[in-house]
A tleap script that builds the chain and sets N, CA, C and O, in Angstrom:
source leaprc.protein.ff14SB
mol = sequence {
  NMET LYS ILE LEU VAL ILE ASN GLY PRO ASN
  LEU ASN PHE LEU GLY ILE ARG GLU LYS LYS
  ILE TYR GLY THR GLN ASP TYR GLN TYR LEU
  LEU ASP LEU ILE ASP LYS LYS ALA LYS GLU
  THR GLY GLU GLU ILE GLN VAL PHE GLN SER
  ASN HIE GLU GLY ALA ILE ILE ASP ARG ILE
  GLN GLU ALA TYR SER ASP GLY THR GLU GLY
  ILE VAL ILE ASN PRO GLY ALA TYR THR HIE
  TYR SER TYR ALA ILE ARG ASP ALA LEU ALA
  SER VAL ASP ILE PRO LYS VAL GLU ILE HIE
  ILE SER ASP ILE THR SER ARG GLU GLU PHE
  ARG LYS ILE SER VAL THR ALA PRO VAL CYS
  ASN ARG GLN ILE TYR GLY GLN GLY LEU ASP
  GLY TYR LEU GLN ALA ILE ASP PHE LEU ARG
  GLU ASN ARG CGLN
}
set mol.1.N position { 90.952 94.612 76.001 }
set mol.1.CA position { 91.674 95.498 76.885 }
set mol.1.C position { 92.931 94.642 77.490 }
set mol.1.O position { 93.065 93.451 77.211 }
set mol.2.N position { 93.895 95.387 78.393 }
set mol.2.CA position { 94.676 95.104 78.888 }
set mol.2.C position { 94.485 95.552 80.271 }
set mol.2.O position { 94.200 96.723 80.520 }
set mol.3.N position { 94.623 94.710 81.126 }
set mol.3.CA position { 93.988 94.925 82.439 }
set mol.3.C position { 95.957 93.591 83.328 }
set mol.3.O position { 96.494 92.595 82.841 }
set mol.4.N position { 96.205 94.193 84.329 }
set mol.4.CA position { 97.212 93.811 85.422 }
set mol.4.C position { 96.515 93.965 86.729 }
set mol.4.O position { 95.964 94.907 87.298 }
set mol.5.N position { 96.763 92.521 87.047 }
set mol.5.CA position { 96.083 91.891 88.747 }
set mol.5.C position { 97.522 92.066 89.056 }
set mol.5.O position { 98.226 91.994 88.049 }
set mol.6.N position { 98.135 92.267 90.123 }
set mol.6.CA position { 98.570 92.506 91.042 }
set mol.6.C position { 98.345 91.827 92.364 }
set mol.6.O position { 97.424 92.311 93.022 }
set mol.7.N position { 98.983 90.815 92.893 }
set mol.7.CA position { 98.725 90.257 94.268 }
set mol.7.C position { 100.101 90.467 94.975 }
set mol.7.O position { 101.189 90.393 94.403 }
set mol.8.N position { 99.896 90.752 96.362 }
set mol.8.CA position { 100.889 90.799 97.036 }
set mol.8.C position { 100.987 89.698 97.739 }
set mol.8.O position { 100.676 88.527 97.521 }
set mol.9.N position { 101.679 90.503 99.003 }
set mol.9.CA position { 101.988 89.595 100.185 }
set mol.9.C position { 101.020 88.318 100.693 }
set mol.9.O position { 99.903 88.322 101.210 }
set mol.10.N position { 102.173 86.928 100.225 }
set mol.10.CA position { 101.608 85.912 100.987 }
set mol.10.C position { 100.725 85.464 100.136 }
set mol.10.O position { 100.505 84.261 100.281 }
set mol.11.N position { 99.863 86.213 98.916 }
set mol.11.CA position { 98.879 85.368 98.171 }
set mol.11.C position { 99.455 84.126 97.324 }
set mol.11.O position { 98.626 83.328 96.886 }
set mol.12.N position { 100.632 83.940 97.101 }
set mol.12.CA position { 101.546 83.169 95.922 }
set mol.12.C position { 101.145 81.942 97.146 }
set mol.12.O position { 101.181 80.857 96.567 }
set mol.13.N position { 100.794 81.758 98.571 }
set mol.13.CA position { 100.676 80.792 99.703 }
set mol.13.C position { 99.269 80.301 99.718 }
set mol.13.O position { 99.020 79.600 100.699 }
set mol.14.N position { 98.164 80.509 98.785 }
set mol.14.CA position { 97.286 79.969 98.465 }
set mol.14.C position { 97.102 78.879 98.806 }
set mol.14.O position { 98.202 78.330 98.872 }
set mol.15.N position { 96.129 78.045 99.141 }
set mol.15.CA position { 96.051 76.982 99.452 }
set mol.15.C position { 96.762 76.142 100.591 }
set mol.15.O position { 96.457 75.079 101.130 }
set mol.16.N position { 97.582 76.816 100.719 }
set mol.16.CA position { 99.099 76.731 102.108 }
set mol.16.C position { 98.539 77.511 103.282 }
set mol.16.O position { 98.998 77.035 104.320 }
set mol.17.N position { 97.855 78.362 103.474 }
set mol.17.CA position { 97.550 79.238 104.485 }
set mol.17.C position { 96.147 79.632 105.114 }
set mol.17.O position { 95.107 80.042 104.599 }
set mol.18.N position { 96.614 79.271 106.791 }
set mol.18.CA position { 94.809 79.624 106.699 }
set mol.18.C position { 93.716 79.168 106.096 }
set mol.18.O position { 92.697 79.848 106.217 }
set mol.19.N position { 93.677 78.252 105.518 }
set mol.19.CA position { 92.663 77.356 104.956 }
set mol.19.C position { 90.721 77.595 105.051 }
set mol.19.O position { 89.882 77.622 104.150 }
set mol.20.N position { 90.632 77.691 106.082 }
set mol.20.CA position { 89.556 78.303 106.490 }
set mol.20.C position { 89.420 79.467 105.911 }
set mol.20.O position { 88.694 79.515 104.918 }
set mol.21.N position { 89.982 80.506 106.315 }
set mol.21.CA position { 89.998 81.787 105.157 }
set mol.21.C position { 89.765 82.252 104.219 }
set mol.21.O position { 88.805 82.945 103.883 }
set mol.22.N position { 91.431 81.605 103.201 }
set mol.22.CA position { 91.291 81.471 102.550 }
set mol.22.C position { 91.290 80.792 101.156 }
set mol.22.O position { 91.546 81.024 99.975 }
set mol.23.N position { 90.808 79.715 102.074 }
set mol.23.CA position { 90.267 78.321 100.695 }
set mol.23.C position { 91.299 77.359 100.681 }
set mol.23.O position { 92.320 77.411 101.366 }
set mol.24.N position { 91.045 76.629 100.012 }
set mol.24.CA position { 91.854 75.320 99.648 }
set mol.24.C position { 92.658 74.896 98.376 }
set mol.24.O position { 93.375 73.915 98.179 }
set mol.25.N position { 92.276 76.047 97.500 }
set mol.25.CA position { 92.544 76.408 96.374 }
set mol.25.C position { 93.729 77.063 96.112 }
set mol.25.O position { 93.816 78.151 96.681 }
set mol.26.N position { 95.008 76.625 95.180 }
set mol.26.CA position { 96.307 77.126 94.896 }
set mol.26.C position { 96.126 78.690 94.538 }
set mol.26.O position { 95.219 79.515 94.424 }
set mol.27.N position { 97.692 78.595 94.418 }
set mol.27.CA position { 97.718 80.336 93.606 }
set mol.27.C position { 97.791 79.687 92.389 }
set mol.27.O position { 97.464 80.467 91.495 }
set mol.28.N position { 98.157 78.302 91.865 }
set mol.28.CA position { 98.397 78.295 90.009 }
set mol.28.C position { 96.642 78.015 89.900 }
set mol.28.O position { 96.322 78.346 88.757 }
set mol.29.N position { 95.655 77.627 90.520 }
set mol.29.CA position { 94.605 77.425 90.338 }
set mol.29.C position { 93.824 78.369 89.999 }
set mol.29.O position { 92.896 78.355 89.191 }
set mol.30.N position { 94.526 79.821 91.125 }
set mol.30.CA position { 93.949 81.384 90.672 }
set mol.30.C position { 94.449 81.735 89.471 }
set mol.30.O position { 93.748 82.411 88.720 }
set mol.31.N position { 95.400 81.441 89.190 }
set mol.31.CA position { 96.335 81.707 87.965 }
set mol.31.C position { 95.275 81.190 86.734 }
set mol.31.O position { 94.620 81.944 86.014 }
set mol.32.N position { 95.284 79.782 86.688 }
set mol.32.CA position { 94.265 79.108 86.019 }
set mol.32.C position { 92.797 79.791 85.749 }
set mol.32.O position { 92.241 79.712 84.653 }
set mol.33.N position { 92.159 80.564 87.036 }
set mol.33.CA position { 90.943 80.409 86.916 }
set mol.33.C position { 91.124 82.233 85.948 }
set mol.33.O position { 90.228 82.503 85.149 }
set mol.34.N position { 92.085 83.093 86.114 }
set mol.34.CA position { 92.376 84.044 85.448 }
set mol.34.C position { 92.655 83.935 84.353 }
set mol.34.O position { 92.352 84.994 83.804 }
set mol.35.N position { 93.326 82.847 83.242 }
set mol.35.CA position { 93.500 82.633 82.212 }
set mol.35.C position { 92.668 81.984 81.396 }
set mol.35.O position { 92.626 81.776 80.183 }
set mol.36.N position { 91.947 81.680 82.418 }
set mol.36.CA position { 90.290 81.147 81.403 }
set mol.36.C position { 89.243 82.133 81.409 }
set mol.36.O position { 88.219 81.882 80.774 }
set mol.37.N position { 89.346 83.162 82.001 }
set mol.37.CA position { 88.441 84.643 82.077 }
set mol.37.C position { 89.216 85.032 80.733 }
set mol.37.O position { 88.541 85.193 79.717 }
set mol.38.N position { 90.735 85.203 80.678 }
set mol.38.CA position { 91.355 86.516 79.458 }
set mol.38.C position { 90.744 85.470 77.976 }
set mol.38.O position { 90.771 85.991 76.861 }
set mol.39.N position { 90.312 84.248 78.119 }
set mol.39.CA position { 90.534 83.473 77.020 }
set mol.39.C position { 88.886 83.872 76.733 }
set mol.39.O position { 88.505 84.256 75.627 }
set mol.40.N position { 88.041 83.727 77.830 }
set mol.40.CA position { 86.806 83.991 77.700 }
set mol.40.C position { 86.566 85.330 76.825 }
set mol.40.O position { 86.130 85.512 75.688 }
set mol.41.N position { 87.058 86.223 77.884 }
set mol.41.CA position { 86.139 87.309 76.895 }
set mol.41.C position { 87.387 88.257 75.995 }
set mol.41.O position { 87.163 89.463 75.897 }
set mol.42.N position { 88.681 87.696 75.353 }
set mol.42.CA position { 89.557 88.189 74.963 }
set mol.42.C position { 90.403 88.849 75.293 }
set mol.42.O position { 91.246 89.278 74.505 }
set mol.43.N position { 90.392 89.134 76.732 }
set mol.43.CA position { 90.988 90.635 77.349 }
set mol.43.C position { 92.472 89.900 77.284 }
set mol.43.O position { 92.514 88.685 77.088 }
set mol.44.N position { 93.612 90.621 77.442 }
set mol.44.CA position { 94.627 90.264 77.937 }
set mol.44.C position { 94.775 90.396 79.026 }
set mol.44.O position { 94.811 91.569 79.396 }
set mol.45.N position { 94.927 89.368 80.045 }
set mol.45.CA position { 95.412 89.187 81.604 }
set mol.45.C position { 96.976 89.085 82.012 }
set mol.45.O position { 97.669 88.077 81.873 }
set mol.46.N position { 97.332 90.146 82.465 }
set mol.46.CA position { 98.604 89.885 83.323 }
set mol.46.C position { 98.798 89.848 84.542 }
set mol.46.O position { 98.144 90.653 85.206 }
set mol.47.N position { 99.663 89.005 85.203 }
set mol.47.CA position { 99.469 88.168 86.498 }
set mol.47.C position { 100.801 89.313 87.013 }
set mol.47.O position { 101.363 90.044 86.197 }
set mol.48.N position { 101.102 89.291 88.296 }
set mol.48.CA position { 102.059 90.009 88.679 }
set mol.48.C position { 101.734 89.843 90.815 }
set mol.48.O position { 100.789 90.135 91.547 }
set mol.49.N position { 103.448 89.086 91.094 }
set mol.49.CA position { 103.053 89.086 92.311 }
set mol.49.C position { 103.953 88.906 92.852 }
set mol.49.O position { 104.899 88.576 92.137 }
set mol.50.N position { 104.177 88.981 94.087 }
set mol.50.CA position { 105.109 90.261 95.241 }
set mol.50.C position { 105.185 90.299 96.516 }
set mol.50.O position { 104.213 90.886 96.991 }
set mol.51.N position { 106.023 89.874 97.392 }
set mol.51.CA position { 105.867 89.683 98.504 }
set mol.51.C position { 106.264 91.455 98.970 }
set mol.51.O position { 105.800 92.029 99.956 }
set mol.52.N position { 107.266 92.074 97.918 }
set mol.52.CA position { 107.758 93.213 98.237 }
set mol.52.C position { 107.242 94.136 98.373 }
set mol.52.O position { 106.414 93.808 97.523 }
set mol.53.N position { 106.878 95.171 98.696 }
set mol.53.CA position { 106.395 96.598 98.984 }
set mol.53.C position { 106.995 97.595 97.650 }
set mol.53.O position { 106.272 98.464 97.162 }
set mol.54.N position { 108.224 97.371 97.212 }
set mol.54.CA position { 108.720 98.367 96.609 }
set mol.54.C position { 108.907 97.382 94.887 }
set mol.54.O position { 109.426 97.930 93.914 }
set mol.55.N position { 108.463 96.163 94.846 }
set mol.55.CA position { 108.226 95.776 93.739 }
set mol.55.C position { 106.902 95.826 93.123 }
set mol.55.O position { 106.572 95.540 91.973 }
set mol.56.N position { 106.026 96.354 94.365 }
set mol.56.CA position { 104.696 96.422 94.000 }
set mol.56.C position { 104.398 98.032 93.466 }
set mol.56.O position { 103.586 98.533 92.687 }
set mol.57.N position { 104.977 98.304 93.912 }
set mol.57.CA position { 104.841 99.975 93.423 }
set mol.57.C position { 105.662 99.950 92.028 }
set mol.57.O position { 105.012 100.255 91.028 }
set mol.58.N position { 106.810 99.669 91.888 }
set mol.58.CA position { 107.626 99.214 90.547 }
set mol.58.C position { 105.961 98.916 89.378 }
set mol.58.O position { 105.380 99.475 88.447 }
set mol.59.N position { 105.848 97.870 90.109 }
set mol.59.CA position { 105.086 97.129 88.617 }
set mol.59.C position { 103.881 98.001 88.581 }
set mol.59.O position { 103.555 98.208 87.413 }
set mol.60.N position { 102.812 98.803 89.766 }
set mol.60.CA position { 101.877 100.335 89.314 }
set mol.60.C position { 102.326 101.507 88.612 }
set mol.60.O position { 101.912 102.241 87.715 }
set mol.61.N position { 103.528 101.383 89.510 }
set mol.61.CA position { 103.988 102.435 87.981 }
set mol.61.C position { 104.456 102.297 86.123 }
set mol.61.O position { 104.405 102.947 85.079 }
set mol.62.N position { 104.915 100.950 86.675 }
set mol.62.CA position { 105.082 100.319 84.796 }
set mol.62.C position { 103.945 100.626 84.461 }
set mol.62.O position { 103.791 101.454 83.563 }
set mol.63.N position { 103.088 100.163 84.963 }
set mol.63.CA position { 101.475 100.105 84.146 }
set mol.63.C position { 101.062 101.214 83.816 }
set mol.63.O position { 99.991 101.302 83.214 }
set mol.64.N position { 102.058 102.703 84.236 }
set mol.64.CA position { 101.448 104.112 83.465 }
set mol.64.C position { 101.765 104.172 81.944 }
set mol.64.O position { 101.090 104.718 81.071 }
set mol.65.N position { 103.141 103.373 81.789 }
set mol.65.CA position { 103.476 103.639 80.087 }
set mol.65.C position { 103.252 102.492 79.481 }
set mol.65.O position { 103.801 102.509 78.379 }
set mol.66.N position { 102.288 100.762 79.842 }
set mol.66.CA position { 102.678 99.979 79.112 }
set mol.66.C position { 101.482 99.824 78.575 }
set mol.66.O position { 101.088 98.798 78.019 }
set mol.67.N position { 100.826 100.908 78.734 }
set mol.67.CA position { 99.343 100.458 78.120 }
set mol.67.C position { 98.157 99.411 78.852 }
set mol.67.O position { 97.173 98.958 78.266 }
set mol.68.N position { 98.505 99.180 80.181 }
set mol.68.CA position { 97.520 98.747 80.801 }
set mol.68.C position { 96.181 99.598 80.665 }
set mol.68.O position { 96.364 100.814 80.619 }
set mol.69.N position { 94.889 99.162 80.595 }
set mol.69.CA position { 93.926 99.817 81.014 }
set mol.69.C position { 93.002 99.563 81.919 }
set mol.69.O position { 91.838 99.912 81.725 }
set mol.70.N position { 93.372 98.941 82.998 }
set mol.70.CA position { 92.715 98.797 84.335 }
set mol.70.C position { 93.543 97.841 85.112 }
set mol.70.O position { 93.953 96.801 84.598 }
set mol.71.N position { 93.815 98.194 86.426 }
set mol.71.CA position { 94.127 96.716 87.370 }
set mol.71.C position { 92.916 96.795 88.664 }
set mol.71.O position { 92.033 97.547 89.078 }
set mol.72.N position { 93.510 95.552 88.946 }
set mol.72.CA position { 92.899 94.356 89.951 }
set mol.72.C position { 94.272 94.248 91.101 }
set mol.72.O position { 95.344 93.783 90.715 }
set mol.73.N position { 94.151 94.555 92.004 }
set mol.73.CA position { 94.972 94.729 93.051 }
set mol.73.C position { 94.394 94.000 94.607 }
set mol.73.O position { 93.520 94.286 95.425 }
set mol.74.N position { 95.195 93.160 94.491 }
set mol.74.CA position { 94.250 92.644 96.599 }
set mol.74.C position { 96.666 92.833 97.343 }
set mol.74.O position { 97.648 92.098 97.452 }
set mol.75.N position { 96.304 94.211 97.567 }
set mol.75.CA position { 97.433 94.269 97.675 }
set mol.75.C position { 97.220 93.236 99.484 }
set mol.75.O position { 97.255 94.198 100.252 }
set mol.76.N position { 97.096 92.343 100.135 }
set mol.76.CA position { 97.222 92.521 101.363 }
set mol.76.C position { 97.623 92.911 101.982 }
set mol.76.O position { 97.824 94.126 101.988 }
set mol.77.N position { 97.979 92.127 102.872 }
set mol.77.CA position { 98.375 92.911 105.022 }
set mol.77.C position { 99.070 94.702 104.389 }
set mol.77.O position { 99.182 95.725 105.065 }
set mol.78.N position { 99.350 94.535 103.189 }
set mol.78.CA position { 99.571 96.419 102.843 }
set mol.78.C position { 98.120 97.344 102.716 }
set mol.78.O position { 97.854 98.512 102.999 }
set mol.79.N position { 97.741 96.799 102.441 }
set mol.79.CA position { 95.914 97.351 102.461 }
set mol.79.C position { 96.091 98.265 103.470 }
set mol.79.O position { 95.981 99.476 103.282 }
set mol.80.N position { 96.433 97.624 104.831 }
set mol.80.CA position { 96.086 98.372 106.358 }
set mol.80.C position { 97.044 99.517 106.089 }
set mol.80.O position { 96.650 100.565 106.600 }
set mol.81.N position { 98.213 99.616 105.418 }
set mol.81.CA position { 98.899 100.074 106.016 }
set mol.81.C position { 100.501 101.155 105.299 }
set mol.81.O position { 101.528 101.710 105.691 }
set mol.82.N position { 99.437 100.788 103.623 }
set mol.82.CA position { 100.873 100.759 102.974 }
set mol.82.C position { 100.527 102.395 102.391 }
set mol.82.O position { 99.764 102.538 101.436 }
set mol.83.N position { 101.075 103.410 102.971 }
set mol.83.CA position { 101.121 104.565 101.941 }
set mol.83.C position { 101.822 104.837 100.750 }
set mol.83.O position { 101.623 105.610 99.813 }
set mol.84.N position { 102.258 104.423 100.886 }
set mol.84.CA position { 103.786 104.211 100.073 }
set mol.84.C position { 102.688 103.440 98.551 }
set mol.84.O position { 102.927 104.154 97.577 }
set mol.85.N position { 101.717 102.354 98.169 }
set mol.85.CA position { 101.350 101.811 97.278 }
set mol.85.C position { 100.095 102.378 97.226 }
set mol.85.O position { 99.585 102.488 96.111 }
set mol.86.N position { 99.275 102.894 98.529 }
set mol.86.CA position { 98.158 103.970 97.635 }
set mol.86.C position { 98.064 105.591 97.306 }
set mol.86.O position { 97.098 106.302 97.028 }
set mol.87.N position { 99.649 105.910 97.475 }
set mol.87.CA position { 100.583 106.908 96.260 }
set mol.87.C position { 100.613 106.341 95.563 }
set mol.87.O position { 99.615 106.620 94.898 }
set mol.88.N position { 101.256 105.375 94.985 }
set mol.88.CA position { 101.421 105.101 93.552 }
set mol.88.C position { 99.981 104.739 92.816 }
set mol.88.O position { 99.625 105.374 91.824 }
set mol.89.N position { 99.353 103.900 93.258 }
set mol.89.CA position { 97.773 103.610 93.253 }
set mol.89.C position { 97.633 105.354 92.109 }
set mol.89.O position { 97.779 105.666 90.927 }
set mol.90.N position { 97.271 106.032 93.431 }
set mol.90.CA position { 96.529 107.589 93.390 }
set mol.90.C position { 97.162 108.257 91.987 }
set mol.90.O position { 96.383 109.012 91.405 }
set mol.91.N position { 98.425 108.078 91.400 }
set mol.91.CA position { 99.157 108.467 90.784 }
set mol.91.C position { 98.754 107.524 89.495 }
set mol.91.O position { 98.830 108.161 88.444 }
set mol.92.N position { 98.548 106.839 89.413 }
set mol.92.CA position { 98.254 106.233 87.752 }
set mol.92.C position { 96.450 106.684 87.807 }
set mol.92.O position { 95.671 106.493 88.740 }
set mol.93.N position { 96.222 107.220 86.686 }
set mol.93.CA position { 94.814 107.786 85.845 }
set mol.93.C position { 93.854 106.382 85.153 }
set mol.93.O position { 93.224 106.266 84.102 }
set mol.94.N position { 94.155 105.282 86.510 }
set mol.94.CA position { 94.004 103.747 85.542 }
set mol.94.C position { 92.650 103.399 86.332 }
set mol.94.O position { 92.264 103.780 87.437 }
set mol.95.N position { 92.137 102.653 85.509 }
set mol.95.CA position { 90.787 102.474 86.468 }
set mol.95.C position { 91.632 101.362 87.367 }
set mol.95.O position { 92.706 100.781 87.214 }
set mol.96.N position { 90.679 101.366 88.303 }
set mol.96.CA position { 91.860 100.213 90.063 }
set mol.96.C position { 90.380 99.625 90.576 }
set mol.96.O position { 89.375 100.330 90.665 }
set mol.97.N position { 90.434 98.255 90.884 }
set mol.97.CA position { 89.556 98.101 91.404 }
set mol.97.C position { 90.475 96.405 92.924 }
set mol.97.O position { 90.750 95.213 92.783 }
set mol.98.N position { 90.569 97.405 94.095 }
set mol.98.CA position { 90.939 96.306 95.466 }
set mol.98.C position { 89.767 95.138 95.683 }
set mol.98.O position { 88.552 95.182 95.872 }
set mol.99.N position { 90.921 93.892 95.537 }
set mol.99.CA position { 90.173 93.245 96.128 }
set mol.99.C position { 90.234 92.635 97.267 }
set mol.99.O position { 91.419 92.714 97.592 }
set mol.100.N position { 89.362 91.774 98.496 }
set mol.100.CA position { 90.344 91.011 98.963 }
set mol.100.C position { 89.090 89.415 98.596 }
set mol.100.O position { 87.918 89.304 98.238 }
set mol.101.N position { 90.450 88.267 99.025 }
set mol.101.CA position { 89.383 86.767 99.102 }
set mol.101.C position { 88.225 87.109 100.121 }
set mol.101.O position { 87.045 87.360 99.878 }
set mol.102.N position { 88.991 87.039 101.511 }
set mol.102.CA position { 87.557 87.487 102.518 }
set mol.102.C position { 87.140 88.105 102.879 }
set mol.102.O position { 87.561 89.224 102.584 }
set mol.103.N position { 85.926 88.046 103.856 }
set mol.103.CA position { 85.501 89.293 104.200 }
set mol.103.C position { 85.717 90.041 104.986 }
set mol.103.O position { 85.069 89.994 106.032 }
set mol.104.N position { 87.049 91.357 104.730 }
set mol.104.CA position { 87.956 92.011 105.770 }
set mol.104.C position { 87.124 92.658 106.832 }
set mol.104.O position { 87.566 92.887 107.958 }
set mol.105.N position { 85.354 93.079 106.269 }
set mol.105.CA position { 84.832 93.837 107.482 }
set mol.105.C position { 84.330 93.478 108.529 }
set mol.105.O position { 83.825 94.292 109.302 }
set mol.106.N position { 84.391 91.455 108.896 }
set mol.106.CA position { 84.278 90.676 109.761 }
set mol.106.C position { 85.724 90.285 110.282 }
set mol.106.O position { 85.896 89.174 110.784 }
set mol.107.N position { 86.280 90.772 110.219 }
set mol.107.CA position { 88.351 89.881 110.435 }
set mol.107.C position { 88.692 91.068 111.591 }
set mol.107.O position { 87.887 91.970 111.822 }
set mol.108.N position { 89.851 90.963 112.211 }
set mol.108.CA position { 90.625 92.022 113.081 }
set mol.108.C position { 89.893 93.111 112.569 }
set mol.108.O position { 89.205 93.234 111.555 }
set mol.109.N position { 90.191 93.883 113.499 }
set mol.109.CA position { 90.129 95.366 113.697 }
set mol.109.C position { 91.048 96.009 112.671 }
set mol.109.O position { 90.819 97.101 112.152 }
set mol.110.N position { 91.767 95.491 112.501 }
set mol.110.CA position { 92.749 96.765 111.447 }
set mol.110.C position { 92.580 95.884 109.822 }
set mol.110.O position { 92.889 96.169 108.665 }
set mol.111.N position { 92.025 94.890 110.386 }
set mol.111.CA position { 91.696 94.623 108.357 }
set mol.111.C position { 90.370 95.192 108.088 }
set mol.111.O position { 89.658 94.717 107.203 }
set mol.112.N position { 89.963 96.309 108.898 }
set mol.112.CA position { 88.366 96.830 108.100 }
set mol.112.C position { 88.871 98.349 107.977 }
set mol.112.O position { 87.975 99.193 107.927 }
set mol.113.N position { 90.349 98.848 107.916 }
set mol.113.CA position { 90.762 99.701 107.612 }
set mol.113.C position { 91.567 99.552 106.202 }
set mol.113.O position { 92.554 98.856 105.963 }
set mol.114.N position { 90.874 100.380 105.387 }
set mol.114.CA position { 91.972 99.956 103.891 }
set mol.114.C position { 92.489 101.671 103.438 }
set mol.114.O position { 91.719 102.457 102.885 }
set mol.115.N position { 94.017 102.024 103.832 }
set mol.115.CA position { 94.403 102.958 103.035 }
set mol.115.C position { 94.257 103.040 101.532 }
set mol.115.O position { 94.477 104.040 100.850 }
set mol.116.N position { 93.872 101.896 101.123 }
set mol.116.CA position { 94.535 102.029 99.524 }
set mol.116.C position { 92.726 101.793 98.895 }
set mol.116.O position { 92.955 101.843 97.686 }
set mol.117.N position { 91.512 101.626 98.985 }
set mol.117.CA position { 90.699 101.323 99.026 }
set mol.117.C position { 90.479 103.200 98.437 }
set mol.117.O position { 90.049 103.325 97.290 }
set mol.118.N position { 90.768 104.450 99.203 }
set mol.118.CA position { 89.796 105.521 98.554 }
set mol.118.C position { 90.114 105.861 96.913 }
set mol.118.O position { 89.440 106.515 96.117 }
set mol.119.N position { 91.450 105.132 96.724 }
set mol.119.CA position { 92.096 105.986 95.730 }
set mol.119.C position { 92.158 104.447 94.148 }
set mol.119.O position { 92.773 104.412 93.082 }
set mol.120.N position { 91.423 103.696 94.662 }
set mol.120.CA position { 89.963 103.206 94.002 }
set mol.120.C position { 88.418 102.714 93.277 }
set mol.120.O position { 87.448 102.508 94.006 }
set mol.121.N position { 88.351 102.595 92.106 }
set mol.121.CA position { 87.000 103.231 91.885 }
set mol.121.C position { 86.218 101.956 92.609 }
set mol.121.O position { 85.079 102.251 92.971 }
set mol.122.N position { 86.617 100.637 92.874 }
set mol.122.CA position { 85.973 99.597 93.436 }
set mol.122.C position { 86.164 98.840 94.270 }
set mol.122.O position { 86.442 97.781 93.707 }
set mol.123.N position { 86.204 98.652 95.861 }
set mol.123.CA position { 86.747 97.158 96.861 }
set mol.123.C position { 85.510 96.331 96.569 }
set mol.123.O position { 84.390 96.835 96.660 }
set mol.124.N position { 85.694 95.097 96.228 }
set mol.124.CA position { 85.153 93.809 96.248 }
set mol.124.C position { 85.815 93.135 97.637 }
set mol.124.O position { 86.994 93.363 97.907 }
set mol.125.N position { 85.130 92.440 98.346 }
set mol.125.CA position { 85.767 91.461 99.663 }
set mol.125.C position { 84.361 90.374 99.640 }
set mol.125.O position { 83.169 90.534 99.377 }
set mol.126.N position { 85.199 89.223 100.058 }
set mol.126.CA position { 84.352 88.165 100.748 }
set mol.126.C position { 83.808 87.486 99.949 }
set mol.126.O position { 83.086 86.576 100.358 }
set mol.127.N position { 83.952 87.671 98.769 }
set mol.127.CA position { 83.901 86.756 97.538 }
set mol.127.C position { 84.852 85.261 96.919 }
set mol.127.O position { 84.761 84.315 96.137 }
set mol.128.N position { 85.350 85.607 97.468 }
set mol.128.CA position { 86.712 84.079 97.428 }
set mol.128.C position { 87.251 84.457 96.307 }
set mol.128.O position { 86.954 85.607 95.983 }
set mol.129.N position { 88.065 83.790 95.474 }
set mol.129.CA position { 88.449 83.916 94.593 }
set mol.129.C position { 87.686 84.594 93.338 }
set mol.129.O position { 88.063 85.052 92.259 }
set mol.130.N position { 86.436 84.445 93.984 }
set mol.130.CA position { 85.020 85.022 92.381 }
set mol.130.C position { 85.069 86.250 92.290 }
set mol.130.O position { 84.463 86.714 91.324 }
set mol.131.N position { 85.801 87.267 93.248 }
set mol.131.CA position { 85.721 88.274 93.326 }
set mol.131.C position { 87.203 88.417 92.708 }
set mol.131.O position { 87.726 88.110 93.779 }
set mol.132.N position { 88.082 88.587 92.039 }
set mol.132.CA position { 88.677 88.596 90.677 }
set mol.132.C position { 88.398 88.330 89.992 }
set mol.132.O position { 89.320 88.329 89.176 }
set mol.133.N position { 87.084 87.823 89.381 }
set mol.133.CA position { 86.390 87.660 87.999 }
set mol.133.C position { 85.614 89.025 88.623 }
set mol.133.O position { 86.266 90.043 88.856 }
set mol.134.N position { 84.346 88.961 88.840 }
set mol.134.CA position { 83.912 89.813 89.252 }
set mol.134.C position { 84.824 91.982 89.210 }
set mol.134.O position { 84.338 93.082 88.947 }
set mol.135.N position { 86.079 91.556 89.585 }
set mol.135.CA position { 86.548 92.763 89.583 }
set mol.135.C position { 87.057 92.666 87.715 }
set mol.135.O position { 86.822 93.542 86.883 }
set mol.136.N position { 87.630 91.624 87.516 }
set mol.136.CA position { 87.753 91.870 85.677 }
set mol.136.C position { 86.191 92.297 85.134 }
set mol.136.O position { 86.090 93.477 84.796 }
set mol.137.N position { 85.459 91.796 85.065 }
set mol.137.CA position { 84.339 91.808 84.650 }
set mol.137.C position { 83.864 93.509 84.782 }
set mol.137.O position { 83.328 94.030 83.804 }
set mol.138.N position { 84.105 94.333 86.073 }
set mol.138.CA position { 83.857 95.555 86.284 }
set mol.138.C position { 84.615 96.548 85.803 }
set mol.138.O position { 84.128 97.665 85.628 }
set mol.139.N position { 86.233 96.203 85.458 }
set mol.139.CA position { 86.952 97.055 84.391 }
set mol.139.C position { 86.229 96.948 82.781 }
set mol.139.O position { 86.425 97.806 81.919 }
set mol.140.N position { 85.344 95.690 82.576 }
set mol.140.CA position { 85.454 95.146 81.356 }
set mol.140.C position { 84.449 96.555 81.053 }
set mol.140.O position { 84.614 97.477 80.254 }
set mol.141.N position { 83.208 96.258 82.180 }
set mol.141.CA position { 81.772 97.398 82.054 }
set mol.141.C position { 82.180 98.139 82.467 }
set mol.141.O position { 81.500 98.345 83.473 }
set mol.142.N position { 83.067 98.943 82.417 }
set mol.142.CA position { 83.478 100.281 83.135 }
set mol.142.C position { 84.718 100.999 82.366 }
set mol.142.O position { 85.338 101.982 82.772 }
set mol.143.N position { 84.953 100.221 81.063 }
set mol.143.CA position { 85.958 101.051 80.607 }
set mol.143.C position { 86.346 102.214 79.692 }
set mol.143.O position { 85.723 102.702 78.749 }
set mol.144.N position { 87.351 102.482 80.130 }
set mol.144.CA position { 86.973 104.553 79.602 }
set mol.144.C position { 87.168 104.636 77.948 }
set mol.144.O position { 87.013 105.707 77.362 }
savepdb mol mol.pdb
quit
C-alpha cells in the first residue's frame, strides 16, 4: 500500500515549539518512527511537510494520480480555517485520516473546530506521535 503522510505548518519544529503540548521529540524522530513502521509493515510511506497552504494542496492533488492509496494529514493550524485544503481533500477519492498530536478538544475554542475532518474517514487526536501509527494502521485495515 502506498501511503502519503502530509504535515502542515510548524510540524517541522517538533521538539522546539511548545514542548509541553507537542513533546520533546524532534521532527527527525517522527520521520524515523514512520520509516520504522514502513519497514515493519512493508508499506510504501512517503512524508511531505510544508508551511505553505498551496504546496499542501498541490501535494494532495498529486496524490490523485501518483498511486497513493491512503493519506494521513496533520494540517496544523490550517485544520481550523483552510477551506482550500478541505476542498482538495474532498476532491480526491482516497481514504484519509486527520491526525493531531495534541488533544484539540481540550485546547482553545478555535482548535475544537476542524473544517477538514468532515472530508476524512477518521480523525485521531491526543495520542502524541503514536497517532500517526494509529492512522497508518487504520488505512491498512481499511484498504479499498
